[in-house]
A tleap script that builds the chain and sets N, CA, C and O, in Angstrom:
source leaprc.protein.ff14SB
mol = sequence {
  NMET VAL ASP ALA PRO ASN ASP ARG GLY GLU
  PRO PHE PHE VAL THR THR PRO GLY GLY PHE
  GLY VAL LEU ALA TRP LEU ASP HIE ARG SER
  TYR SER VAL SER LEU GLN THR GLY LYS ILE
  GLU LEU TYR VAL ALA PRO VAL ASN TYR ASP
  LEU THR THR ALA ALA PRO THR VAL ILE LYS
  HIE ALA ARG PHE ILE ALA GLY THR SER GLU
  LEU ASN GLY VAL GLU VAL GLY SER ASN VAL
  ILE LEU GLY TRP LEU ASP GLU ARG ASN GLY
  LYS GLY ILE LEU ASP PRO ARG ALA GLU VAL
  TRP LEU ASP THR ALA TRP CTYR
}
set mol.1.N position { -11.350 102.201 -2.174 }
set mol.1.CA position { -10.710 103.336 -2.342 }
set mol.1.C position { -11.334 104.074 -3.367 }
set mol.1.O position { -11.092 105.279 -3.436 }
set mol.2.N position { -12.135 103.519 -4.215 }
set mol.2.CA position { -13.053 104.618 -5.151 }
set mol.2.C position { -14.338 104.902 -4.766 }
set mol.2.O position { -15.059 105.614 -5.465 }
set mol.3.N position { -14.709 104.416 -3.713 }
set mol.3.CA position { -16.050 104.537 -3.408 }
set mol.3.C position { -16.382 106.105 -2.958 }
set mol.3.O position { -17.451 106.618 -3.289 }
set mol.4.N position { -15.576 106.693 -2.324 }
set mol.4.CA position { -15.881 107.883 -2.031 }
set mol.4.C position { -15.742 108.961 -2.800 }
set mol.4.O position { -14.672 109.178 -3.367 }
set mol.5.N position { -16.854 109.821 -2.930 }
set mol.5.CA position { -16.301 111.103 -4.208 }
set mol.5.C position { -15.445 111.999 -3.863 }
set mol.5.O position { -15.329 112.463 -2.728 }
set mol.6.N position { -14.747 112.313 -4.905 }
set mol.6.CA position { -13.876 113.365 -4.666 }
set mol.6.C position { -12.714 112.956 -3.826 }
set mol.6.O position { -11.814 113.786 -3.700 }
set mol.7.N position { -12.622 112.052 -3.361 }
set mol.7.CA position { -11.360 111.438 -2.500 }
set mol.7.C position { -10.257 110.906 -3.296 }
set mol.7.O position { -9.067 111.196 -3.166 }
set mol.8.N position { -10.830 110.018 -4.215 }
set mol.8.CA position { -9.340 109.245 -4.887 }
set mol.8.C position { -9.782 109.031 -6.418 }
set mol.8.O position { -10.937 108.959 -6.837 }
set mol.9.N position { -8.753 108.958 -7.053 }
set mol.9.CA position { -9.124 108.595 -8.351 }
set mol.9.C position { -8.953 107.339 -8.896 }
set mol.9.O position { -8.244 106.564 -8.255 }
set mol.10.N position { -9.449 106.951 -9.953 }
set mol.10.CA position { -9.435 105.384 -10.187 }
set mol.10.C position { -8.116 105.044 -10.420 }
set mol.10.O position { -7.290 105.721 -11.033 }
set mol.11.N position { -7.932 103.801 -9.827 }
set mol.11.CA position { -6.454 103.418 -9.738 }
set mol.11.C position { -5.820 102.703 -11.174 }
set mol.11.O position { -6.506 101.948 -11.864 }
set mol.12.N position { -4.618 103.010 -11.457 }
set mol.12.CA position { -4.007 102.509 -12.766 }
set mol.12.C position { -3.075 101.496 -12.106 }
set mol.12.O position { -2.356 101.636 -11.117 }
set mol.13.N position { -3.301 100.238 -13.051 }
set mol.13.CA position { -2.394 99.191 -12.187 }
set mol.13.C position { -1.027 98.634 -13.680 }
set mol.13.O position { -1.380 98.452 -14.846 }
set mol.14.N position { 0.161 98.506 -13.274 }
set mol.14.CA position { 1.000 98.134 -14.206 }
set mol.14.C position { 1.583 96.838 -13.600 }
set mol.14.O position { 1.774 96.617 -12.404 }
set mol.15.N position { 1.798 96.125 -14.514 }
set mol.15.CA position { 2.825 94.784 -14.095 }
set mol.15.C position { 3.843 95.047 -13.966 }
set mol.15.O position { 4.174 96.116 -14.479 }
set mol.16.N position { 4.804 94.327 -13.299 }
set mol.16.CA position { 6.468 94.506 -12.988 }
set mol.16.C position { 6.866 93.163 -12.735 }
set mol.16.O position { 6.264 92.321 -12.068 }
set mol.17.N position { 8.116 93.039 -13.438 }
set mol.17.CA position { 8.643 91.732 -13.151 }
set mol.17.C position { 9.194 91.206 -11.873 }
set mol.17.O position { 9.346 90.032 -11.535 }
set mol.18.N position { 9.485 92.384 -11.178 }
set mol.18.CA position { 9.777 92.116 -9.466 }
set mol.18.C position { 8.882 92.157 -8.724 }
set mol.18.O position { 9.205 92.569 -7.611 }
set mol.19.N position { 7.835 91.896 -8.850 }
set mol.19.CA position { 6.730 91.494 -8.025 }
set mol.19.C position { 5.058 91.479 -8.802 }
set mol.19.O position { 4.936 91.625 -10.018 }
set mol.20.N position { 3.954 91.295 -7.942 }
set mol.20.CA position { 2.589 91.324 -9.039 }
set mol.20.C position { 2.601 92.665 -9.835 }
set mol.20.O position { 2.253 92.640 -11.016 }
set mol.21.N position { 2.933 93.680 -9.325 }
set mol.21.CA position { 2.835 95.022 -10.092 }
set mol.21.C position { 2.629 96.243 -8.916 }
set mol.21.O position { 2.588 96.112 -7.693 }
set mol.22.N position { 2.530 97.327 -9.642 }
set mol.22.CA position { 2.338 98.598 -9.119 }
set mol.22.C position { 0.861 99.455 -9.192 }
set mol.22.O position { 0.277 99.785 -10.224 }
set mol.23.N position { 0.500 99.675 -8.004 }
set mol.23.CA position { -0.802 100.503 -8.326 }
set mol.23.C position { -0.351 102.019 -8.126 }
set mol.23.O position { 0.499 102.423 -7.332 }
set mol.24.N position { -1.056 102.715 -8.960 }
set mol.24.CA position { -0.976 104.331 -9.035 }
set mol.24.C position { -2.221 104.892 -9.049 }
set mol.24.O position { -3.067 104.395 -9.792 }
set mol.25.N position { -2.559 106.066 -8.199 }
set mol.25.CA position { -3.856 106.749 -8.214 }
set mol.25.C position { -3.589 108.153 -7.979 }
set mol.25.O position { -2.435 108.561 -7.848 }
set mol.26.N position { -4.746 109.021 -7.911 }
set mol.26.CA position { -4.476 110.414 -7.719 }
set mol.26.C position { -5.562 110.686 -6.556 }
set mol.26.O position { -6.747 110.356 -6.586 }
set mol.27.N position { -4.926 111.322 -5.589 }
set mol.27.CA position { -5.911 111.618 -4.142 }
set mol.27.C position { -6.202 112.783 -4.225 }
set mol.27.O position { -5.286 113.605 -4.239 }
set mol.28.N position { -7.552 113.210 -4.306 }
set mol.28.CA position { -8.117 114.320 -4.356 }
set mol.28.C position { -8.322 114.902 -2.711 }
set mol.28.O position { -8.670 116.063 -2.497 }
set mol.29.N position { -8.128 114.193 -1.920 }
set mol.29.CA position { -8.740 114.720 -0.337 }
set mol.29.C position { -8.140 116.043 -0.099 }
set mol.29.O position { -8.954 116.933 -0.345 }
set mol.30.N position { -7.279 116.368 0.198 }
set mol.30.CA position { -6.891 117.720 0.270 }
set mol.30.C position { -7.444 118.789 -0.733 }
set mol.30.O position { -7.932 119.818 -0.266 }
set mol.31.N position { -7.409 118.653 -1.683 }
set mol.31.CA position { -8.191 119.287 -2.737 }
set mol.31.C position { -9.410 119.749 -2.884 }
set mol.31.O position { -9.822 120.819 -3.332 }
set mol.32.N position { -10.167 118.437 -2.278 }
set mol.32.CA position { -11.313 118.773 -1.983 }
set mol.32.C position { -12.057 119.572 -0.840 }
set mol.32.O position { -13.132 120.172 -0.821 }
set mol.33.N position { -10.903 119.311 0.268 }
set mol.33.CA position { -11.234 120.326 1.555 }
set mol.33.C position { -11.213 121.711 1.239 }
set mol.33.O position { -12.073 122.515 1.598 }
set mol.34.N position { -10.037 122.012 0.440 }
set mol.34.CA position { -9.880 123.331 0.069 }
set mol.34.C position { -9.204 123.609 -1.614 }
set mol.34.O position { -8.052 123.349 -1.960 }
set mol.35.N position { -9.954 124.015 -2.203 }
set mol.35.CA position { -9.440 124.676 -3.725 }
set mol.35.C position { -8.355 125.269 -3.909 }
set mol.35.O position { -7.560 125.055 -4.823 }
set mol.36.N position { -8.241 126.248 -2.831 }
set mol.36.CA position { -7.204 127.399 -2.960 }
set mol.36.C position { -5.973 126.606 -2.247 }
set mol.36.O position { -4.932 126.844 -2.860 }
set mol.37.N position { -5.796 125.827 -1.253 }
set mol.37.CA position { -4.615 125.261 -0.800 }
set mol.37.C position { -4.398 124.153 -0.983 }
set mol.37.O position { -3.214 123.818 -0.997 }
set mol.38.N position { -5.523 123.049 -1.214 }
set mol.38.CA position { -5.065 121.961 -1.398 }
set mol.38.C position { -4.564 121.354 -2.547 }
set mol.38.O position { -4.296 122.245 -3.352 }
set mol.39.N position { -4.310 120.233 -3.004 }
set mol.39.CA position { -3.589 119.818 -3.825 }
set mol.39.C position { -3.927 118.495 -4.538 }
set mol.39.O position { -4.681 117.870 -3.793 }
set mol.40.N position { -3.680 117.797 -5.686 }
set mol.40.CA position { -4.138 116.595 -5.899 }
set mol.40.C position { -2.804 115.829 -5.987 }
set mol.40.O position { -1.948 116.155 -6.809 }
set mol.41.N position { -2.634 114.757 -5.085 }
set mol.41.CA position { -1.305 114.163 -5.169 }
set mol.41.C position { -1.249 112.753 -5.942 }
set mol.41.O position { -2.197 111.980 -6.074 }
set mol.42.N position { -0.268 112.624 -6.303 }
set mol.42.CA position { -0.129 111.300 -6.894 }
set mol.42.C position { 0.717 110.326 -6.024 }
set mol.42.O position { 1.780 110.626 -5.480 }
set mol.43.N position { 0.021 108.971 -5.964 }
set mol.43.CA position { 0.546 108.023 -4.771 }
set mol.43.C position { 0.650 106.731 -5.924 }
set mol.43.O position { -0.193 106.458 -6.778 }
set mol.44.N position { 1.995 106.012 -5.657 }
set mol.44.CA position { 2.415 104.867 -5.929 }
set mol.44.C position { 2.549 103.569 -4.857 }
set mol.44.O position { 3.191 103.676 -3.812 }
set mol.45.N position { 1.962 102.516 -5.196 }
set mol.45.CA position { 2.536 101.424 -4.279 }
set mol.45.C position { 2.321 99.960 -4.735 }
set mol.45.O position { 1.303 99.464 -5.218 }
set mol.46.N position { 3.675 99.309 -4.435 }
set mol.46.CA position { 3.805 98.018 -4.963 }
set mol.46.C position { 2.489 96.953 -4.687 }
set mol.46.O position { 1.986 96.801 -3.573 }
set mol.47.N position { 2.139 96.411 -5.640 }
set mol.47.CA position { 1.279 95.218 -5.095 }
set mol.47.C position { 2.030 93.729 -4.884 }
set mol.47.O position { 2.931 93.296 -5.603 }
set mol.48.N position { 1.627 93.268 -4.093 }
set mol.48.CA position { 2.524 92.060 -3.791 }
set mol.48.C position { 1.485 90.601 -4.343 }
set mol.48.O position { 0.316 90.669 -4.722 }
set mol.49.N position { 2.270 89.451 -4.246 }
set mol.49.CA position { 1.582 88.481 -5.216 }
set mol.49.C position { 0.334 88.143 -4.319 }
set mol.49.O position { -0.660 87.802 -4.960 }
set mol.50.N position { 0.239 88.168 -3.273 }
set mol.50.CA position { -1.090 87.819 -2.326 }
set mol.50.C position { -2.132 89.264 -2.470 }
set mol.50.O position { -2.959 89.432 -1.574 }
set mol.51.N position { -2.071 90.091 -3.402 }
set mol.51.CA position { -2.779 91.126 -3.740 }
set mol.51.C position { -2.960 92.172 -2.566 }
set mol.51.O position { -3.931 92.929 -2.566 }
set mol.52.N position { -1.982 92.201 -1.540 }
set mol.52.CA position { -2.106 93.210 -0.654 }
set mol.52.C position { -0.852 94.213 -1.144 }
set mol.52.O position { 0.107 93.792 -1.790 }
set mol.53.N position { -1.007 95.522 -0.755 }
set mol.53.CA position { -0.115 96.780 -1.403 }
set mol.53.C position { 0.789 96.971 0.058 }
set mol.53.O position { 0.384 96.663 1.179 }
set mol.54.N position { 2.220 97.607 -0.308 }
set mol.54.CA position { 2.808 97.973 0.463 }
set mol.54.C position { 2.805 99.315 0.880 }
set mol.54.O position { 2.090 99.947 0.102 }
set mol.55.N position { 3.278 100.039 1.754 }
set mol.55.CA position { 3.074 101.662 2.026 }
set mol.55.C position { 3.072 102.360 0.761 }
set mol.55.O position { 3.978 102.031 -0.006 }
set mol.56.N position { 2.142 103.384 0.302 }
set mol.56.CA position { 2.086 103.866 -0.494 }
set mol.56.C position { 3.159 104.982 -0.562 }
set mol.56.O position { 3.529 105.506 0.489 }
set mol.57.N position { 3.718 105.400 -1.854 }
set mol.57.CA position { 4.853 106.601 -1.817 }
set mol.57.C position { 4.060 107.651 -2.556 }
set mol.57.O position { 3.371 107.296 -3.513 }
set mol.58.N position { 4.102 108.917 -2.187 }
set mol.58.CA position { 3.725 110.299 -2.577 }
set mol.58.C position { 4.763 110.795 -3.322 }
set mol.58.O position { 5.772 111.227 -2.765 }
set mol.59.N position { 4.615 110.783 -4.758 }
set mol.59.CA position { 5.423 111.595 -5.456 }
set mol.59.C position { 4.782 113.241 -5.590 }
set mol.59.O position { 3.936 113.735 -6.335 }
set mol.60.N position { 5.652 113.805 -4.461 }
set mol.60.CA position { 5.345 115.299 -4.150 }
set mol.60.C position { 5.375 116.452 -5.194 }
set mol.60.O position { 4.751 117.490 -4.971 }
set mol.61.N position { 5.957 116.311 -6.111 }
set mol.61.CA position { 6.545 117.443 -7.057 }
set mol.61.C position { 5.371 117.199 -8.090 }
set mol.61.O position { 5.132 118.126 -8.863 }
set mol.62.N position { 4.757 116.262 -8.164 }
set mol.62.CA position { 3.703 116.175 -9.414 }
set mol.62.C position { 2.604 116.820 -9.019 }
set mol.62.O position { 2.135 116.882 -7.883 }
set mol.63.N position { 2.126 117.407 -10.235 }
set mol.63.CA position { 1.066 118.551 -10.145 }
set mol.63.C position { -0.092 118.003 -10.901 }
set mol.63.O position { 0.183 117.342 -11.902 }
set mol.64.N position { -1.659 118.211 -10.505 }
set mol.64.CA position { -2.594 117.668 -11.441 }
set mol.64.C position { -3.548 119.006 -11.281 }
set mol.64.O position { -3.396 119.920 -10.471 }
set mol.65.N position { -4.562 118.861 -12.273 }
set mol.65.CA position { -5.579 119.852 -12.396 }
set mol.65.C position { -7.047 118.889 -12.275 }
set mol.65.O position { -7.148 118.023 -13.144 }
set mol.66.N position { -7.804 118.953 -11.597 }
set mol.66.CA position { -8.985 118.017 -11.503 }
set mol.66.C position { -9.646 118.155 -12.826 }
set mol.66.O position { -9.842 119.222 -13.407 }
set mol.67.N position { -10.005 116.836 -13.291 }
set mol.67.CA position { -11.012 116.609 -14.219 }
set mol.67.C position { -9.995 116.503 -15.322 }
set mol.67.O position { -10.435 115.853 -16.271 }
set mol.68.N position { -8.766 116.946 -15.484 }
set mol.68.CA position { -8.113 117.391 -16.873 }
set mol.68.C position { -6.779 116.471 -17.017 }
set mol.68.O position { -6.085 116.579 -18.029 }
set mol.69.N position { -6.472 115.651 -16.079 }
set mol.69.CA position { -5.183 114.901 -16.191 }
set mol.69.C position { -5.606 113.353 -15.808 }
set mol.69.O position { -6.044 112.891 -14.754 }
set mol.70.N position { -5.284 112.685 -17.167 }
set mol.70.CA position { -5.608 111.113 -16.833 }
set mol.70.C position { -4.169 110.663 -16.618 }
set mol.70.O position { -3.164 111.080 -17.193 }
set mol.71.N position { -4.279 109.665 -15.612 }
set mol.71.CA position { -2.875 109.159 -15.525 }
set mol.71.C position { -2.672 107.862 -16.191 }
set mol.71.O position { -3.617 107.083 -16.319 }
set mol.72.N position { -1.484 107.585 -16.624 }
set mol.72.CA position { -1.123 106.129 -17.458 }
set mol.72.C position { 0.115 105.673 -17.046 }
set mol.72.O position { 0.759 106.409 -16.298 }
set mol.73.N position { 0.533 104.718 -17.347 }
set mol.73.CA position { 1.729 104.131 -16.782 }
set mol.73.C position { 1.986 103.056 -17.701 }
set mol.73.O position { 1.112 102.554 -18.407 }
set mol.74.N position { 3.512 102.613 -17.683 }
set mol.74.CA position { 4.097 101.606 -18.462 }
set mol.74.C position { 5.186 100.881 -17.789 }
set mol.74.O position { 5.984 101.545 -17.128 }
set mol.75.N position { 5.325 99.587 -17.873 }
set mol.75.CA position { 6.654 98.824 -17.089 }
set mol.75.C position { 7.701 98.841 -18.232 }
set mol.75.O position { 7.647 98.330 -19.350 }
set mol.76.N position { 8.701 99.598 -17.614 }
set mol.76.CA position { 10.218 99.497 -18.089 }
set mol.76.C position { 11.104 98.953 -17.026 }
set mol.76.O position { 11.399 99.567 -16.001 }
set mol.77.N position { 11.605 97.473 -17.416 }
set mol.77.CA position { 12.196 96.855 -16.626 }
set mol.77.C position { 11.696 96.992 -15.461 }
set mol.77.O position { 10.466 96.973 -15.474 }
set mol.78.N position { 12.386 97.184 -13.990 }
set mol.78.CA position { 11.854 97.000 -12.975 }
set mol.78.C position { 11.237 98.376 -12.624 }
set mol.78.O position { 11.053 98.546 -11.419 }
set mol.79.N position { 10.857 99.463 -13.506 }
set mol.79.CA position { 10.571 100.762 -13.197 }
set mol.79.C position { 9.065 100.868 -13.737 }
set mol.79.O position { 8.664 100.130 -14.637 }
set mol.80.N position { 8.332 101.751 -13.180 }
set mol.80.CA position { 7.139 102.159 -13.801 }
set mol.80.C position { 7.173 103.722 -14.298 }
set mol.80.O position { 7.274 104.629 -13.473 }
set mol.81.N position { 7.082 103.964 -15.677 }
set mol.81.CA position { 6.992 105.395 -16.407 }
set mol.81.C position { 5.494 105.618 -16.195 }
set mol.81.O position { 4.665 104.834 -16.656 }
set mol.82.N position { 5.127 106.824 -15.411 }
set mol.82.CA position { 3.957 107.348 -15.394 }
set mol.82.C position { 3.840 108.668 -16.162 }
set mol.82.O position { 4.723 109.526 -16.143 }
set mol.83.N position { 2.833 108.760 -16.756 }
set mol.83.CA position { 2.477 109.922 -17.571 }
set mol.83.C position { 0.906 110.618 -17.641 }
set mol.83.O position { -0.153 109.992 -17.587 }
set mol.84.N position { 1.090 112.199 -17.785 }
set mol.84.CA position { -0.038 112.518 -17.690 }
set mol.84.C position { 0.162 113.933 -18.387 }
set mol.84.O position { 1.241 114.460 -18.656 }
set mol.85.N position { -1.204 114.469 -18.639 }
set mol.85.CA position { -1.130 115.996 -18.994 }
set mol.85.C position { -1.326 116.819 -17.875 }
set mol.85.O position { -1.974 116.601 -16.852 }
set mol.86.N position { -0.558 117.967 -18.279 }
set mol.86.CA position { -0.819 118.976 -17.182 }
set mol.86.C position { -1.152 120.326 -17.908 }
set mol.86.O position { -0.438 120.714 -18.832 }
set mol.87.N position { -2.284 121.062 -17.466 }
set mol.87.CA position { -2.790 122.188 -18.312 }
set mol.87.C position { -2.775 123.347 -17.433 }
set mol.87.O position { -3.733 124.071 -17.163 }
set mol.88.N position { -1.721 123.429 -17.069 }
set mol.88.CA position { -1.356 124.519 -15.697 }
set mol.88.C position { -0.918 125.850 -16.642 }
set mol.88.O position { -1.107 126.947 -16.117 }
set mol.89.N position { -0.409 125.825 -17.853 }
set mol.89.CA position { 0.603 126.649 -18.492 }
set mol.89.C position { -0.461 127.384 -19.372 }
set mol.89.O position { -0.026 128.446 -19.819 }
set mol.90.N position { -1.628 127.115 -19.700 }
set mol.90.CA position { -2.582 127.807 -20.463 }
set mol.90.C position { -2.963 129.188 -19.977 }
set mol.90.O position { -2.422 129.736 -19.017 }
set mol.91.N position { -3.935 129.713 -20.708 }
set mol.91.CA position { -4.779 130.893 -20.628 }
set mol.91.C position { -6.037 130.661 -20.255 }
set mol.91.O position { -6.875 131.365 -20.818 }
set mol.92.N position { -6.528 129.675 -19.265 }
set mol.92.CA position { -8.048 129.601 -19.039 }
set mol.92.C position { -8.289 128.256 -19.583 }
set mol.92.O position { -7.451 127.479 -20.040 }
set mol.93.N position { -9.502 128.103 -19.472 }
set mol.93.CA position { -10.360 126.933 -19.957 }
set mol.93.C position { -10.456 127.039 -21.570 }
set mol.93.O position { -10.639 125.944 -22.101 }
set mol.94.N position { -10.373 128.093 -22.415 }
set mol.94.CA position { -10.600 128.183 -23.765 }
set mol.94.C position { -9.163 127.938 -24.475 }
set mol.94.O position { -9.059 127.585 -25.650 }
set mol.95.N position { -8.139 128.158 -23.663 }
set mol.95.CA position { -6.944 127.975 -24.123 }
set mol.95.C position { -5.823 127.303 -23.233 }
set mol.95.O position { -4.882 127.909 -22.720 }
set mol.96.N position { -6.092 125.887 -23.130 }
set mol.96.CA position { -5.420 125.025 -22.221 }
set mol.96.C position { -3.871 124.900 -22.438 }
set mol.96.O position { -3.191 124.930 -21.412 }
set mol.97.N position { -3.271 124.772 -23.559 }
set mol.97.CA position { -2.071 124.441 -23.840 }
set mol.97.C position { -1.543 123.457 -23.091 }
set mol.97.O position { -0.680 123.773 -22.272 }
set mol.98.N position { -1.804 122.563 -23.172 }
set mol.98.CA position { -1.443 121.197 -22.375 }
set mol.98.C position { -0.003 120.679 -22.553 }
set mol.98.O position { 0.518 120.673 -23.668 }
set mol.99.N position { 0.603 120.269 -21.512 }
set mol.99.CA position { 2.091 119.857 -21.512 }
set mol.99.C position { 1.905 117.888 -20.999 }
set mol.99.O position { 1.081 117.453 -20.194 }
set mol.100.N position { 2.842 117.149 -21.695 }
set mol.100.CA position { 2.805 115.886 -21.278 }
set mol.100.C position { 3.781 115.970 -20.284 }
set mol.100.O position { 4.711 116.739 -20.528 }
set mol.101.N position { 3.805 115.186 -18.898 }
set mol.101.CA position { 4.433 115.213 -18.024 }
set mol.101.C position { 4.805 113.692 -17.634 }
set mol.101.O position { 3.902 112.858 -17.565 }
set mol.102.N position { 6.155 113.342 -17.377 }
set mol.102.CA position { 6.484 112.063 -17.002 }
set mol.102.C position { 7.053 111.717 -15.835 }
set mol.102.O position { 7.870 112.553 -15.448 }
set mol.103.N position { 6.909 110.754 -15.115 }
set mol.103.CA position { 7.681 110.728 -13.574 }
set mol.103.C position { 7.925 109.329 -13.549 }
set mol.103.O position { 7.087 108.696 -14.191 }
set mol.104.N position { 9.094 108.435 -12.834 }
set mol.104.CA position { 9.335 107.253 -12.908 }
set mol.104.C position { 8.914 106.676 -11.397 }
set mol.104.O position { 9.199 107.405 -10.447 }
set mol.105.N position { 8.462 105.811 -11.214 }
set mol.105.CA position { 8.340 104.824 -9.710 }
set mol.105.C position { 9.476 103.742 -9.827 }
set mol.105.O position { 9.388 102.875 -10.697 }
set mol.106.N position { 10.568 103.784 -8.939 }
set mol.106.CA position { 11.625 102.769 -9.050 }
set mol.106.C position { 11.191 101.544 -8.297 }
set mol.106.O position { 10.687 101.765 -7.196 }
set mol.107.N position { 11.296 100.241 -8.699 }
set mol.107.CA position { 11.176 99.303 -7.927 }
set mol.107.C position { 12.148 98.361 -8.382 }
set mol.107.O position { 12.283 97.284 -7.803 }
savepdb mol mol.pdb
quit
């Protein structure tokens, strides 16, 4: 998953009580093809006890800027709270004005 450059970000693993855990990662494929129309997408997938993953879910409303958002997560009950920095509200590179964004993957 992480061998192809500019395709997928480093996966983030969170353990959960309802299964082995959840894998979350950023997918850069459409952004790599076109910087103007592509976007970086957030994927999450449950990991089974045999280390296979179920079909991933895309959190479509999440937005990221390449190289500026580091995805993190923590288990809360059977859910995974994901957090990252969003630097879209700034005035360019010299004044980024980052915001913290949160989302939940429900399992």
